N, C-alpha and C positions, 0 to 999 in steps of 0.2 A: 591567703596564706601561701607561703612558699612550699613547694613539694619537698618532702623530707628526703635528703640524700640517703643512699643505701649505707648499711653498716660498714661495708668495705671502703666506700668512698670517705666516710667520716674517719675511719682508721688511717687512711692515707693522709688526711689533713693533719691528724694528730701526729703522725710520723714526721711530716714536714716540719711541724712546730718543734718537736723534740730535737730534730737535727739542727734547727736554727738555734735553739737554746744551748745545745752542746757547743756549737761553733762560737757562741758568745761567752762561753765559760760560765753559764748560769745553771743552777741546780734544777730550775724549773720556772714555770710561769703561774701567776695567780690571776684568775679572771673571775668576773662577777656577772650576774644576769645582764644580758645585753647582747650586742652583735657578736662579740667574740665567743661567748658561750653558745650562741645559736650556731655559729659557723662550725664549731667542733662537735656539737651534739645533735644538731637538727631540731633542737627544742627551744621554743621561745619562752623566756621567763622574765618576770619583772623585778626591778630593783626596789625592794621595800626595806623596812627597818630591821627585819629579822636577818641575822648573818647568814650568808648564802655565797659560798665560794667554791670554785673548782681549781684544783691543783694539777698541772700537767708537768710530770717529771721529765728530766732529760733522757730517761730510758723509755719514755712513752707511756708509763703508767699514769692513769688518771684517777684522782681521788675527789669525790664530791662531798662537801659538808653543806647540808641543807636542812631547812625545816621539813619535818616529816610530811606535812601537807603538800609540799612542793616536789618531793624527791622521787615519787613513784614513777613518773613518766620517763625519767632519765635512765632507769634501769634497762630500758629497751633500746638505748642509743649505742654509744661506743662502750666497749667493755670498761668498767670502772668499779672502784670500791666506793660504796655509798655509806656515809656516816650521817644518818638522819637523827635529828633531835626534836623533842616535843616541847611545847610551851610550858608544860608542867615541870620539866627538869631544867630548861634553859640550855644554852649552847656551850657552857664551860667544859663539861666532860667531853663533848665532841671535839672541841679544840684541843684538849689535852691529848686525846687519842690520835688525832690527825697530825698535830705538830710532832708528836713522838715518832711518827713514821716518815717524816720529811728528810731527815738526815741533815748534813751540814751544807754550807754554801749559800750563795746569794740567789734570791728569787726575784725574777722580773715581774713587777706588779702593774696591771693596767691602771691608767690614771683616773678612771671613773670610780674606782673602789672607794667607798665611804670610810672615813676614819672609824666610824662605829664598828666596821668589820675589822679593819686593820689593827685597831688597838688590841684585839685579842691575840693577834699574831706577834705584835711588837713586844708585848709584856711577857711573851713566852720565848723571846730571844730569836725569832725568825728575822733574818737579815733581808730587808726589802730594798730593791733599787728600781728605778723607772724601767718599765717593760714594754712601753708602747711601741718603741722602734722595732723590736724583734717581732711583736705581734703583728704590726703593720706589714712587715716584710713578707709574711706568709700570705696575707689577704690581698696585697696590692695588685698582684697579677691574677686576673679572673680566669676561672675555669670555663670550659665551653658551655656548661649548663648555666653558669652565672651570666655569661655574655648573652645567652639566649633570653634570660629573664630581663636583663637590663635593656636589651633591644626592644623587647615587647613592652616593657614599662614606658620607654620613651615614645614608642609609636602610639600607645594609648593616650598619653598626655598630649601629644602633638595634635591628635584629633580634636581634643577639647580646645586647645589654643586656637585652632583654625576657626572655631565657632565664636570666638570673642567678638568679632565685628557685629554679630547679630544683636548683641546687647549694648554695645557702646553707642551712646547717643548723648546729645547735649542735655544736661540736667540729671543724668543717671548718677547715683551715688557710688562711691568706691565700694561700699559694703554690698550693694545690689550686684555689682559686677562680680565680686568675690563669691557671693552666694551662687550665682549662675555657674561659675567655674566649678565650684565644689560639687554641686549637684550633678552637673554633666559628667565630670570625671568619675564620680562614684557610679553613675548609671552605666558608664563605659567599662567598668570593671576594676577601677582603682580601689585598693584596700584603705588607703589613707590619702587625704588631700589637704594641703595647706597653702592657700593662695594669699599673696600680699598685693595690694593695689594702692599705689600712691600717685596723685595727680597734681598738676600745677606746681606751686612752690614746694609742696610736700614731696614731690619726686626727687628733690635734691637731698632728701634724707632716706637713703636707699633701704634701710631696714626698719622704717617706722611702721607702726600698726595701721592696718586698714581702718579708715574712718567713715563717718557719715557725710563727708564733704562731697558736694556735687561737682561733676566734671564739666568744664566749660570748653568752648571751641578755642583752638589754637594752643591748647596746653599739652604738655607731654604727660602721658599716662603710662607709668612703668608697672607692668604686671609680671610678677615673679611667682611661679607655681611649683611646688614640690609635691610629688605624689609617689605612692608605692604600689607595686603590683608583684605578687608572689614574694613579698619581702624585700624587693630591690627597688632602688630609688630612681626617679627621673626628676630633672630640674630644668625648667625652661623659663627664660625671661624674654619678653618682647616689649617694646615701647611703641605706643600708638599716639596718634594725633587726630583730633576731629577738625576737619577743615584745613585751611592753610597753616603751615607750620612755622614759617619765618625762621627765627633763631633755632627752633627745635630741629628743623630739617637740616640745617647746617651742622649742628652738633651730631645729629643722627648719622649723617654721612661719614663723619670722622670716626665715630664709634664702630660703625659697620666695617669700615676700612681697616681699623685696628684689629677687629676680631678676625677678619679674613686673613690678615698677615700672620696672626698668632696661630690659627688653625693650619695654615700652610707650613709653619715651622714645626708643628707637632708631629714628629716622626720618630720612629725607633732610633735610639742613640742620642737624640737631642736632649739637652738638659731642661729641667723645668724652668730654670732661670732664663734660658734663651727664648722659651715660648712667652714668658712674661715680658721680656725685653722687647719682643717683636710688637706686642700691643702697646706697651708703654712708650716706646720710641715714636711710634706712629702718632699717638695722641700728643706727645710733646712737640712734634714737628708741626702739628696743627694748632699749637698754642693752648692745648687743653690738658697738658700733663699734670698741672697742679690740681685739676679737678678729678683725677683718677685716684681714688683714695683707698682702694683695696687691692688684694691680689687678683691675678687674672683668672684663677680657677682653683678647683678642689676636686678630689677624687669622689667617685660614686660607687655604691655597692649596697651592702646591708645598711649603711649609713648614708645620709645625704652629704655629710662632710667627712671624708676620710682621705688617706693617702692615695695618690700623690698630691701634693699641694703645689700649685703653679705660682711660685712666689719670686720676688726679685732676688737675684743671686742664687737661686736654688741649684744645687749640684746633682740632684738625683737624675739619673738618666731614664728616659722613657723606654719601655719595653712592650712588645706585643702582649695584649691582654690587659693593659692598663686602661682604665676608663675615667674620664674627668670632664669637668666643665671648662669652657672658654667663655669668659663673661666680662670683657672690659666695659667701663662705664665712664661717664662724665657727669658731675653733679655741681651745678653752679648755684651757690647758696641763694635762697629766696627767689629763685627764678625757674629753674628747670632741672630735670635729670633725665639721662638716657642710659639704658643698659640693654645689651643684647647678649643672650646666653644660650649656648647649645651644649649638648652632651656629645663627647667624641670618644672613640675607642681606637687604640693603636692596633692595627691589623697584623696578621702573621707576615705579610710581605713588607712590613715596616711603614706602610702608609697610614692614613688616618681616616676612619669612617665617622661621619657625622650622624649620630643615631637619631637626632631630632631634625634632620634636614628637610622633613616634609613641611615645616613651617618656614615660609619665606622670610628673608631679612631685608629685601629691597624696600626703600621708603615708599609708603603709600600702598603696600600690598593689600592692606585691610580694606581699602576703598574699592577694590576691583569688583 
């Protein structure tokens, strides 16, 4: 579990959001249980069927509408007005009271809010607009305490990835490898672990489920692991080969080269699109461009996928404190797949720190 930020720390976060909302001309933001609510309250809550929303007004006032069985812990976080409702009464009266206090104007709503929640607001005349951009703008630059947790999370996962060669052998199943990774990462302190293992032709489908398929010699084995420590994510992918690689080794060399060029480009002031272009152009020059089928990276924090997104043509400029993955890949249908992924942070001096650099990327490191 993440250490809970102090009350003054949480109030500063709410203040930053309120200022961003005012700058965008919004009356406030509507958030639901999940990373945004955790960020501003220090409390983790789950998104269930009972309506549960937090309203952050442009003047910094916070109002929580929540089931009574969930609301108590929030009273000790940031100063807020809590309108708790019980199952015996239902949420209608709570919505009437809260909506009556919201005033006029448009409210930025986070995209994960279910319609079962929003319908109560819409039928009461609340004007909702997409709010993810302004919510992301506050969280995208990590605080020092967040960077410390992200760095620790990455270091812990790296230790597990370094042990993968211990279990990789001819005939082992993808599922057995995944089980080893999950157990080792949890033993090392991870709160949550989600490993994906794809081998041989299956490695050409980068997000397919781990299967019972047994790994053979000369095949690419793509292992992508997400883990959380202290509430913050780490995400590492490495590609392995048992024995001689042949075509896999050639593709591997191109992907590693593309990744290194992208990381070299990842500096303060660079656009997300220029980082993507560095990887994409490199693979195109090696004749593999058409096999690179996804973006070059995504942000990391309380979520494994968040801003900034390292996408073709992206105009967002990198700034110190941004943390994201760099993960080019090449996937040749029915033959092989290769992806190399590291987590990087833009430093105060404008350079880039590879948080997962403890895991080598040179071809064959796993056989040493």
